[in-house]
C-alpha positions as CSV (number, residue, x, y, z in Angstrom):
1,M,34.1,8.5,1.1
2,L,35.5,6.3,-1.6
3,I,34.8,7.3,-5.2
4,C,35.9,5.6,-8.4
5,R,36.4,8.0,-11.3
6,P,38.5,8.6,-14.4
7,A,42.1,9.6,-13.7
8,A,43.0,13.3,-14.0
9,T,46.2,15.2,-14.4
10,G,46.4,16.0,-10.7
11,D,46.5,12.2,-9.9
12,L,50.0,11.7,-11.3
13,S,52.0,11.7,-8.1
14,D,49.5,9.3,-6.5
15,L,49.7,7.0,-9.5
16,V,53.5,6.9,-9.4
17,V,53.3,5.7,-5.8
18,L,50.7,3.0,-6.7
19,A,52.5,1.8,-9.8
20,D,55.7,1.4,-7.8
21,Q,53.9,-1.4,-5.9
22,L,53.4,-3.5,-9.1
23,D,55.5,-1.9,-11.8
24,S,53.7,-3.9,-14.6
25,V,53.6,-3.4,-18.4
26,N,50.2,-1.8,-18.2
27,L,51.2,0.5,-15.4
28,P,55.0,0.9,-15.0
29,A,56.4,3.1,-12.3
30,D,57.6,5.7,-14.9
31,P,56.3,9.2,-14.3
32,D,56.6,10.2,-18.0
33,F,54.8,7.0,-19.1
34,L,52.0,7.6,-16.5
35,A,51.6,11.3,-17.5
36,D,51.1,10.1,-21.1
37,R,48.7,7.4,-20.0
38,I,46.6,9.9,-18.0
39,E,46.5,12.3,-21.0
40,H,45.5,9.4,-23.3
41,S,42.8,8.3,-20.9
42,V,41.4,11.9,-20.6
43,R,41.1,12.0,-24.4
44,S,39.5,8.5,-24.5
45,F,36.8,9.4,-22.0
46,A,36.2,12.6,-24.0
47,G,35.7,10.6,-27.1
48,E,38.8,12.1,-28.8
49,S,40.5,8.7,-29.4
50,S,39.3,6.0,-31.8
51,D,37.8,2.9,-30.1
52,S,40.8,0.8,-31.2
53,E,43.3,3.2,-29.5
54,A,41.3,4.2,-26.5
55,I,42.6,3.5,-23.0
56,Y,40.5,4.2,-19.9
57,L,42.3,4.7,-16.6
58,L,40.3,4.7,-13.4
59,V,41.3,5.7,-9.9
60,L,39.8,5.0,-6.5
61,E,39.9,8.3,-4.5
62,D,39.6,8.5,-0.7
63,T,38.0,11.9,-0.6
64,E,38.7,12.3,3.2
65,A,42.4,11.5,2.7
66,G,42.5,13.6,-0.4
67,R,44.4,11.0,-2.5
68,C,44.0,8.0,-4.8
69,V,44.4,4.7,-3.2
70,G,43.8,2.4,-6.1
71,T,43.6,2.2,-9.9
72,S,42.6,-0.1,-12.8
73,C,42.2,0.3,-16.5
74,V,40.6,-0.9,-19.7
75,I,42.5,-1.0,-23.0
76,G,40.0,-0.8,-25.8
77,K,42.0,-3.0,-28.2
78,T,45.3,-4.9,-27.7
79,G,46.6,-5.6,-31.2
80,R,45.8,-3.4,-34.2
81,P,47.5,-2.7,-37.5
82,G,51.1,-1.8,-36.9
83,V,50.9,-2.6,-33.2
84,P,50.5,-6.4,-32.8
85,F,49.5,-8.2,-29.6
86,Y,51.9,-11.0,-28.7
87,W,51.5,-14.0,-26.6
88,L,53.0,-17.4,-26.1
89,E,50.6,-20.2,-27.0
90,V,50.9,-23.1,-24.6
91,S,50.3,-26.6,-26.0
92,T,51.3,-30.2,-25.3
93,E,52.8,-32.9,-27.4
94,E,52.8,-36.6,-26.4
95,R,55.7,-38.8,-27.4
96,R,55.7,-42.6,-26.8
97,S,58.2,-45.4,-27.3
98,P,56.7,-48.9,-27.2
99,D,60.1,-50.5,-27.3
100,L,61.2,-48.6,-24.2
101,D,57.7,-48.6,-22.7
102,R,58.1,-44.9,-22.0
103,R,55.7,-42.0,-22.5
104,F,56.4,-38.2,-22.3
105,V,54.1,-35.2,-22.5
106,H,56.0,-32.1,-23.4
107,T,54.8,-28.5,-22.9
108,K,55.5,-26.3,-25.9
109,L,55.6,-22.5,-26.2
110,R,55.1,-20.8,-29.5
111,L,55.0,-17.1,-30.2
112,R,51.8,-15.9,-31.6
113,S,50.5,-12.4,-32.6
114,T,47.5,-10.6,-34.0
115,E,46.7,-7.2,-35.3
116,D,43.0,-7.7,-34.5
117,G,43.1,-8.4,-30.8
118,P,40.7,-8.3,-27.9
119,T,39.9,-5.7,-25.2
120,E,42.1,-6.0,-22.2
121,V,41.4,-5.2,-18.5
122,G,44.3,-4.8,-16.2
123,G,46.4,-2.5,-14.1
124,L,44.5,-3.2,-10.9
125,I,46.4,-1.9,-7.9
126,L,45.1,-1.2,-4.4
127,E,46.9,0.0,-1.4
128,P,47.3,-2.8,1.1
129,A,45.5,-0.9,3.9
130,Y,42.3,-0.9,1.8
131,R,42.2,-4.5,0.8
132,R,39.8,-5.6,3.6
133,H,37.8,-2.4,3.5
134,P,34.0,-2.9,4.1
135,E,33.3,-1.3,0.8
136,R,35.1,-4.1,-1.1
137,C,37.6,-1.7,-2.8
138,G,39.3,-4.4,-4.8
139,K,36.0,-5.7,-6.2
140,A,34.8,-2.1,-6.9
141,L,38.0,-1.3,-8.9
142,S,37.6,-4.5,-10.9
143,I,33.9,-4.3,-11.5
144,A,34.1,-0.5,-12.5
145,R,35.8,-1.6,-15.7
146,F,33.0,-3.9,-16.7
147,A,30.4,-1.3,-15.8
148,L,32.2,1.0,-18.3
149,I,32.2,-1.7,-20.9
150,S,28.5,-2.5,-20.4
151,S,27.6,1.2,-20.7
152,C,29.0,1.4,-24.2
153,P,29.7,-2.1,-25.5
154,E,30.1,-0.9,-29.1
155,R,33.4,0.7,-28.1
156,F,34.9,-2.7,-27.1
157,E,35.8,-6.0,-28.7
158,Q,33.7,-9.2,-28.5
159,Q,36.5,-10.9,-26.5
160,V,38.0,-9.5,-23.2
161,I,41.2,-10.8,-21.7
162,A,43.2,-10.1,-18.5
163,E,46.8,-10.9,-17.8
164,M,47.7,-12.1,-14.3
165,L,51.0,-11.2,-12.7
166,S,53.4,-14.1,-12.5
167,P,55.7,-15.0,-9.6
168,F,59.0,-13.2,-9.4
169,V,62.2,-14.6,-7.8
170,A,63.4,-11.0,-7.0
171,P,62.5,-7.5,-7.9
172,G,63.2,-7.0,-11.6
173,R,63.9,-10.7,-12.3
174,N,61.7,-13.4,-13.7
175,L,62.4,-17.2,-14.1
176,L,60.9,-17.6,-17.6
177,W,62.6,-14.5,-18.9
178,D,66.0,-15.5,-17.6
179,A,65.6,-18.9,-19.2
180,F,64.0,-17.9,-22.4
181,G,63.5,-14.3,-23.4
182,A,66.9,-13.1,-22.2
183,R,68.7,-15.7,-24.3
184,F,67.1,-14.5,-27.5
185,T,67.2,-10.7,-26.9
186,G,70.2,-10.1,-24.7
187,L,68.0,-7.9,-22.5
188,S,67.4,-8.1,-18.8
189,Y,63.7,-8.5,-17.7
190,R,63.6,-4.9,-16.6
191,E,65.1,-3.6,-19.8
192,A,62.6,-5.7,-21.9
193,D,59.7,-4.7,-19.7
194,R,60.4,-1.0,-20.1
195,L,61.0,-1.3,-23.8
196,S,57.8,-3.2,-24.4
197,A,55.7,-0.5,-22.8
198,R,56.4,1.7,-25.9
199,N,57.5,-0.7,-28.7
200,K,57.2,-4.5,-28.9
201,Q,58.8,-4.9,-32.4
202,F,61.9,-6.5,-30.9
203,I,59.7,-9.5,-29.9
204,A,58.9,-10.4,-33.5
205,D,62.5,-9.6,-34.6
206,L,64.3,-11.7,-32.0
207,F,62.0,-14.4,-30.5
208,P,62.2,-17.9,-32.1
209,R,59.5,-18.5,-34.7
210,D,59.4,-22.3,-34.1
211,P,57.9,-23.9,-30.9
212,V,60.2,-24.1,-27.9
213,Y,60.0,-27.2,-25.7
214,A,59.7,-26.2,-22.0
215,T,61.2,-29.6,-21.2
216,L,64.5,-28.0,-21.9
217,F,64.0,-25.5,-19.0
218,P,64.9,-26.2,-15.4
219,E,62.1,-27.7,-13.3
220,N,61.5,-24.5,-11.3
221,V,61.0,-22.6,-14.6
222,R,58.6,-25.1,-16.0
223,D,56.6,-25.0,-12.8
224,A,56.3,-21.2,-12.9
225,I,54.8,-21.0,-16.4
226,G,51.2,-20.0,-16.3
227,Q,51.2,-19.5,-12.5
228,T,49.6,-16.5,-10.8
229,H,51.5,-14.4,-8.3
230,E,50.1,-14.6,-4.8
231,A,49.3,-10.9,-4.8
232,A,47.1,-11.3,-8.0
233,R,45.1,-14.4,-6.9
234,A,42.3,-12.4,-5.4
235,A,41.9,-10.5,-8.7
236,A,41.9,-13.8,-10.6
237,R,39.2,-15.2,-8.3
238,I,37.0,-12.1,-9.0
239,L,37.4,-12.6,-12.7
240,E,36.5,-16.3,-12.5
241,K,33.4,-15.5,-10.5
242,I,32.1,-13.3,-13.3
243,G,32.8,-15.7,-16.1
244,F,36.5,-15.5,-17.0
245,H,38.5,-18.7,-17.5
246,P,42.2,-19.5,-18.0
247,L,43.4,-19.5,-21.6
248,D,46.2,-21.5,-23.2
249,Q,48.2,-18.4,-23.4
250,V,50.9,-16.8,-21.3
251,D,52.7,-13.5,-21.4
252,P,56.0,-13.7,-23.5
253,F,57.9,-11.8,-20.8
254,D,57.0,-13.3,-17.5
255,G,54.9,-16.4,-18.3
256,G,51.9,-14.9,-16.4
257,P,48.6,-16.6,-17.5
258,Y,45.9,-14.9,-19.5
259,F,42.2,-15.2,-18.6
260,G,39.5,-14.5,-21.1
261,A,35.7,-14.3,-21.6
262,A,33.2,-13.3,-24.3
263,R,32.2,-9.7,-23.6
264,D,28.5,-10.2,-23.4
265,A,28.8,-13.4,-21.3
266,I,30.6,-11.5,-18.5
267,R,28.3,-11.5,-15.5
268,S,29.1,-7.9,-14.6
269,V,28.4,-6.8,-18.1
270,R,25.1,-8.6,-18.3
271,E,23.9,-7.7,-14.8
272,R,24.4,-3.9,-15.0
273,R,21.0,-2.2,-15.1
274,E,19.9,1.4,-15.3
275,L,17.2,3.0,-13.1
276,V,15.9,6.3,-11.8
277,L,17.4,7.3,-8.4
278,P,14.7,6.9,-5.7
279,G,13.4,10.0,-4.1
280,T,14.0,9.2,-0.5
281,P,17.6,9.2,0.7
282,M,18.4,6.3,3.0
283,S,21.2,5.5,5.4
284,S,23.7,3.4,3.4
285,T,25.7,1.1,5.7
286,T,27.8,-1.5,3.9
287,D,27.7,-4.0,6.7
288,G,26.4,-7.3,5.3
289,G,23.9,-7.8,2.5
290,V,24.4,-7.4,-1.2
291,L,26.6,-4.6,-2.4
292,A,26.6,-2.9,-5.8
293,L,28.6,-0.3,-7.6
294,L,26.4,2.7,-8.2
295,T,27.5,4.7,-11.2
296,A,26.3,8.1,-12.5
297,E,27.4,10.7,-15.0
298,S,26.6,14.2,-13.6
299,K,28.0,17.7,-13.5
300,L,30.9,16.1,-11.5
301,G,31.6,13.7,-14.3
302,L,31.6,9.9,-14.3
303,R,31.7,8.6,-10.8
304,S,30.9,5.4,-8.9
305,T,30.6,4.3,-5.3
306,V,29.6,1.2,-3.4
307,V,26.2,1.1,-1.9
308,P,24.0,-1.7,-0.4
309,L,20.9,-3.1,-2.2
310,D,17.6,-3.6,-0.3
311,E,15.6,-6.8,-0.6
312,G,13.9,-5.6,-3.8
313,G,17.3,-4.9,-5.4
314,S,17.0,-1.1,-5.2
315,P,20.1,0.9,-4.0
316,N,20.1,2.5,-0.6
317,V,21.8,5.8,-1.3
318,S,22.6,8.2,1.5
319,P,22.6,11.9,1.2
320,A,26.5,11.9,1.4
321,H,26.7,9.5,-1.5
322,R,24.3,11.5,-3.6
323,E,26.4,14.6,-2.9
324,A,29.6,12.8,-3.8
325,L,28.2,11.6,-7.1
326,G,26.4,14.9,-7.9
327,V,23.0,13.3,-8.3
328,T,19.5,13.9,-6.9
329,A,16.2,12.1,-7.0
330,G,15.0,11.4,-10.5
331,D,18.5,11.2,-12.1
332,R,19.4,8.2,-14.1
333,V,22.0,5.9,-12.5
334,S,23.2,2.4,-13.0
335,I,24.0,-0.4,-10.6
336,T,26.3,-3.4,-11.0
337,P,26.3,-6.0,-8.2
338,L,29.6,-6.9,-6.7
339,P,30.4,-10.6,-7.0
């Protein structure tokens, strides 16, 4: 049985293994950082953190294997007073010389920041063995974030963004950082990435304030700006299916693109609906048909699992799934269709 739920203290070792596959800013493979992140998430789910500081960390547990095989997260607000959100604005400038009959379109990068930023979804990691699972594990981990946002929209911002992982030339190295960030900070990509997880002030202190022309970079660096890593393309496709679109923004460290959408326009936020669990348990095969994420908050806590929908749009929930979620007939649940 695969269950999506909030991360708990006992998940630390599994999360370290998962984070090592991606080692991103949102989920670095740092046991101390991850322990703090889990504790922060536990407080957030308990309502003990302000909305602007809340971070919600989810895990996908294989109950038969007894371990977590995936994770994703929602950051309530990226950019608040004293903790700005930074990005590189991507724009173009056209220059033309009639005398030479030449025209150039230059890409420019300019550091921007805000202390009143959007909600961010990220940190989606799934063990490779589960990527073609019939219960659509990757989609479930992604959509669970939007089911959470839809259940309490007042806790989240009007705009939602997601940063896509960029291509890497080698572990711990990035083309844009080597050509740009490293020249202004004197830090390696790995050093800057680790530092930014806790303090981003050095970005404002050391990055150039004026626009930088990407024309000055080698061609392979220019081509990498705003590109999505092959491993993240499936996640980007899911986001695009539910209403996200590329923004003219990239991450100042690795040049990975940002996608964004208005919170209430996101399909998985709009389509989530609540209902009373039907009284008759049914066999719930996930072969073919429409699948949905069934979410309930019971004595077992907040839990979700993937179930099929019948022709009328009602969930077919087996006795095993009811037991795993801790629900019985007549309990209120919600369903969010998978894209």
